[in-house]
Structures are given as C-alpha cells and as structure tokens.
PyMOL commands that place a pseudoatom at each C-alpha (Angstrom):
pseudoatom trace, name=CA, resn=MET, resi=1, chain=A, elem=C, hetatm=0, pos=[9.097, -8.419, 10.400]
pseudoatom trace, name=CA, resn=LEU, resi=2, chain=A, elem=C, hetatm=0, pos=[8.223, -12.076, 9.848]
pseudoatom trace, name=CA, resn=ARG, resi=3, chain=A, elem=C, hetatm=0, pos=[9.422, -13.850, 12.987]
pseudoatom trace, name=CA, resn=THR, resi=4, chain=A, elem=C, hetatm=0, pos=[6.785, -16.553, 13.335]
pseudoatom trace, name=CA, resn=LYS, resi=5, chain=A, elem=C, hetatm=0, pos=[4.381, -18.529, 11.185]
pseudoatom trace, name=CA, resn=GLU, resi=6, chain=A, elem=C, hetatm=0, pos=[1.584, -16.430, 12.698]
pseudoatom trace, name=CA, resn=ASP, resi=7, chain=A, elem=C, hetatm=0, pos=[3.358, -13.337, 11.366]
pseudoatom trace, name=CA, resn=ILE, resi=8, chain=A, elem=C, hetatm=0, pos=[3.347, -14.937, 7.918]
pseudoatom trace, name=CA, resn=THR, resi=9, chain=A, elem=C, hetatm=0, pos=[-0.387, -15.602, 8.182]
pseudoatom trace, name=CA, resn=ASN, resi=10, chain=A, elem=C, hetatm=0, pos=[-0.990, -11.997, 9.202]
pseudoatom trace, name=CA, resn=GLN, resi=11, chain=A, elem=C, hetatm=0, pos=[1.254, -10.564, 6.485]
pseudoatom trace, name=CA, resn=PHE, resi=12, chain=A, elem=C, hetatm=0, pos=[-0.139, -12.680, 3.651]
pseudoatom trace, name=CA, resn=GLY, resi=13, chain=A, elem=C, hetatm=0, pos=[-3.729, -13.018, 4.901]
pseudoatom trace, name=CA, resn=TYR, resi=14, chain=A, elem=C, hetatm=0, pos=[-6.664, -10.936, 3.757]
pseudoatom trace, name=CA, resn=HIS, resi=15, chain=A, elem=C, hetatm=0, pos=[-7.426, -7.825, 5.785]
pseudoatom trace, name=CA, resn=LYS, resi=16, chain=A, elem=C, hetatm=0, pos=[-10.740, -6.376, 4.664]
pseudoatom trace, name=CA, resn=ALA, resi=17, chain=A, elem=C, hetatm=0, pos=[-10.981, -2.601, 4.798]
pseudoatom trace, name=CA, resn=THR, resi=18, chain=A, elem=C, hetatm=0, pos=[-12.935, -1.337, 7.779]
pseudoatom trace, name=CA, resn=SER, resi=19, chain=A, elem=C, hetatm=0, pos=[-14.794, 1.902, 8.444]
pseudoatom trace, name=CA, resn=GLU, resi=20, chain=A, elem=C, hetatm=0, pos=[-11.483, 3.213, 9.798]
pseudoatom trace, name=CA, resn=THR, resi=21, chain=A, elem=C, hetatm=0, pos=[-8.998, 1.839, 7.247]
pseudoatom trace, name=CA, resn=GLY, resi=22, chain=A, elem=C, hetatm=0, pos=[-11.113, 2.327, 4.110]
pseudoatom trace, name=CA, resn=PRO, resi=23, chain=A, elem=C, hetatm=0, pos=[-11.097, 6.118, 4.295]
pseudoatom trace, name=CA, resn=LEU, resi=24, chain=A, elem=C, hetatm=0, pos=[-7.362, 6.052, 5.079]
pseudoatom trace, name=CA, resn=HIS, resi=25, chain=A, elem=C, hetatm=0, pos=[-6.715, 4.042, 1.914]
pseudoatom trace, name=CA, resn=ASP, resi=26, chain=A, elem=C, hetatm=0, pos=[-8.746, 6.551, -0.099]
pseudoatom trace, name=CA, resn=SER, resi=27, chain=A, elem=C, hetatm=0, pos=[-6.969, 9.537, 1.421]
pseudoatom trace, name=CA, resn=ILE, resi=28, chain=A, elem=C, hetatm=0, pos=[-3.521, 8.022, 0.897]
pseudoatom trace, name=CA, resn=ARG, resi=29, chain=A, elem=C, hetatm=0, pos=[-4.290, 7.154, -2.723]
pseudoatom trace, name=CA, resn=LYS, resi=30, chain=A, elem=C, hetatm=0, pos=[-5.599, 10.679, -3.370]
pseudoatom trace, name=CA, resn=ASP, resi=31, chain=A, elem=C, hetatm=0, pos=[-2.448, 12.222, -1.866]
pseudoatom trace, name=CA, resn=PHE, resi=32, chain=A, elem=C, hetatm=0, pos=[-0.157, 9.996, -3.949]
pseudoatom trace, name=CA, resn=ILE, resi=33, chain=A, elem=C, hetatm=0, pos=[-2.067, 10.837, -7.143]
pseudoatom trace, name=CA, resn=THR, resi=34, chain=A, elem=C, hetatm=0, pos=[-1.819, 14.550, -6.386]
pseudoatom trace, name=CA, resn=PHE, resi=35, chain=A, elem=C, hetatm=0, pos=[1.906, 14.306, -5.680]
pseudoatom trace, name=CA, resn=ALA, resi=36, chain=A, elem=C, hetatm=0, pos=[2.608, 12.212, -8.779]
pseudoatom trace, name=CA, resn=LYS, resi=37, chain=A, elem=C, hetatm=0, pos=[0.683, 14.651, -10.988]
pseudoatom trace, name=CA, resn=ASN, resi=38, chain=A, elem=C, hetatm=0, pos=[2.492, 17.628, -9.430]
pseudoatom trace, name=CA, resn=ILE, resi=39, chain=A, elem=C, hetatm=0, pos=[5.961, 16.274, -10.167]
pseudoatom trace, name=CA, resn=TYR, resi=40, chain=A, elem=C, hetatm=0, pos=[5.221, 14.509, -13.475]
pseudoatom trace, name=CA, resn=ASP, resi=41, chain=A, elem=C, hetatm=0, pos=[5.818, 17.573, -15.650]
pseudoatom trace, name=CA, resn=VAL, resi=42, chain=A, elem=C, hetatm=0, pos=[8.776, 18.733, -13.559]
pseudoatom trace, name=CA, resn=ILE, resi=43, chain=A, elem=C, hetatm=0, pos=[10.791, 15.550, -14.071]
pseudoatom trace, name=CA, resn=PRO, resi=44, chain=A, elem=C, hetatm=0, pos=[12.491, 15.341, -17.473]
pseudoatom trace, name=CA, resn=ASP, resi=45, chain=A, elem=C, hetatm=0, pos=[11.392, 12.431, -19.649]
pseudoatom trace, name=CA, resn=GLY, resi=46, chain=A, elem=C, hetatm=0, pos=[13.748, 9.492, -19.400]
pseudoatom trace, name=CA, resn=PRO, resi=47, chain=A, elem=C, hetatm=0, pos=[14.441, 6.349, -17.438]
pseudoatom trace, name=CA, resn=GLU, resi=48, chain=A, elem=C, hetatm=0, pos=[14.668, 8.252, -14.155]
pseudoatom trace, name=CA, resn=LYS, resi=49, chain=A, elem=C, hetatm=0, pos=[11.121, 9.558, -14.572]
pseudoatom trace, name=CA, resn=THR, resi=50, chain=A, elem=C, hetatm=0, pos=[9.929, 6.002, -15.124]
pseudoatom trace, name=CA, resn=ILE, resi=51, chain=A, elem=C, hetatm=0, pos=[11.753, 4.885, -11.983]
pseudoatom trace, name=CA, resn=VAL, resi=52, chain=A, elem=C, hetatm=0, pos=[10.256, 7.724, -9.945]
pseudoatom trace, name=CA, resn=MET, resi=53, chain=A, elem=C, hetatm=0, pos=[6.721, 6.804, -11.017]
pseudoatom trace, name=CA, resn=ARG, resi=54, chain=A, elem=C, hetatm=0, pos=[7.327, 3.116, -10.319]
pseudoatom trace, name=CA, resn=LYS, resi=55, chain=A, elem=C, hetatm=0, pos=[8.769, 3.881, -6.899]
pseudoatom trace, name=CA, resn=LEU, resi=56, chain=A, elem=C, hetatm=0, pos=[5.748, 6.022, -6.102]
pseudoatom trace, name=CA, resn=GLN, resi=57, chain=A, elem=C, hetatm=0, pos=[3.513, 3.082, -7.031]
pseudoatom trace, name=CA, resn=GLU, resi=58, chain=A, elem=C, hetatm=0, pos=[5.621, 0.854, -4.803]
pseudoatom trace, name=CA, resn=ALA, resi=59, chain=A, elem=C, hetatm=0, pos=[5.451, 3.368, -1.947]
pseudoatom trace, name=CA, resn=LEU, resi=60, chain=A, elem=C, hetatm=0, pos=[1.667, 3.563, -2.329]
pseudoatom trace, name=CA, resn=MET, resi=61, chain=A, elem=C, hetatm=0, pos=[1.383, -0.213, -2.151]
pseudoatom trace, name=CA, resn=TYR, resi=62, chain=A, elem=C, hetatm=0, pos=[3.483, -0.447, 1.006]
pseudoatom trace, name=CA, resn=THR, resi=63, chain=A, elem=C, hetatm=0, pos=[1.701, 2.489, 2.612]
pseudoatom trace, name=CA, resn=ASN, resi=64, chain=A, elem=C, hetatm=0, pos=[-1.656, 0.832, 1.992]
pseudoatom trace, name=CA, resn=LEU, resi=65, chain=A, elem=C, hetatm=0, pos=[-0.265, -2.492, 3.221]
pseudoatom trace, name=CA, resn=ALA, resi=66, chain=A, elem=C, hetatm=0, pos=[0.772, -0.840, 6.479]
pseudoatom trace, name=CA, resn=VAL, resi=67, chain=A, elem=C, hetatm=0, pos=[-2.764, 0.472, 6.919]
pseudoatom trace, name=CA, resn=ALA, resi=68, chain=A, elem=C, hetatm=0, pos=[-4.374, -2.825, 5.862]
pseudoatom trace, name=CA, resn=LEU, resi=69, chain=A, elem=C, hetatm=0, pos=[-2.377, -4.786, 8.418]
pseudoatom trace, name=CA, resn=THR, resi=70, chain=A, elem=C, hetatm=0, pos=[-4.047, -2.787, 11.199]
pseudoatom trace, name=CA, resn=ALA, resi=71, chain=A, elem=C, hetatm=0, pos=[-7.427, -4.257, 10.199]
pseudoatom trace, name=CA, resn=PRO, resi=72, chain=A, elem=C, hetatm=0, pos=[-8.455, -7.658, 11.544]
pseudoatom trace, name=CA, resn=LEU, resi=73, chain=A, elem=C, hetatm=0, pos=[-7.491, -10.740, 9.587]
pseudoatom trace, name=CA, resn=VAL, resi=74, chain=A, elem=C, hetatm=0, pos=[-10.561, -12.134, 7.785]
pseudoatom trace, name=CA, resn=ASP, resi=75, chain=A, elem=C, hetatm=0, pos=[-11.643, -15.640, 8.789]
pseudoatom trace, name=CA, resn=GLY, resi=76, chain=A, elem=C, hetatm=0, pos=[-10.739, -18.139, 6.122]
pseudoatom trace, name=CA, resn=SER, resi=77, chain=A, elem=C, hetatm=0, pos=[-7.418, -16.544, 5.306]
pseudoatom trace, name=CA, resn=ASN, resi=78, chain=A, elem=C, hetatm=0, pos=[-5.680, -18.634, 7.930]
pseudoatom trace, name=CA, resn=PHE, resi=79, chain=A, elem=C, hetatm=0, pos=[-4.794, -21.466, 5.572]
pseudoatom trace, name=CA, resn=GLN, resi=80, chain=A, elem=C, hetatm=0, pos=[-2.799, -24.327, 6.986]
for i in range(1, 80): cmd.bond("trace and resi %d" % i, "trace and resi %d" % (i + 1))
show_as sticks, trace
zoom trace
C-alpha cells in the first residue's frame, strides 16, 4: 500500500535481484510456464483463453514484484 512518498520510492524504484531473490524469480517463472502449458490445451480457443493467459502473465508480474520488493532498493533510484 502506498501511504507515504517513501513507499512510492520503494514501489517504483529499482530492486536488483540478489542471490536470494534471483533464484526465486527463476523458480516462479518456471512454475508459471509449466502451469500455463498444462492448461493451454485444456481451455477451448476463444476470448476466455486469451484472458486466462493474460491474467497469468499479470499474476506472474505481480508475484515477481512481490519478491523484488524484498530486495534492497538500488542507490540512484531515489529520484527527487
């Protein structure tokens, strides 16, 4: 939740992957790819299938954002 200007800096700043978060990003991405491939042929072609795939992409982005925000903010991304 963005309650302060510092929260904005943290949310929008650059958080470089670390030795802890990098492997998490890789594992999460691998799991999402596996899941998407597993359900791709099960879902009938149509607009709903497109929505499902887009929502999975969105979920992946927010999952990786949650992990990234646990890494330290990189110096220089605290713009005034």
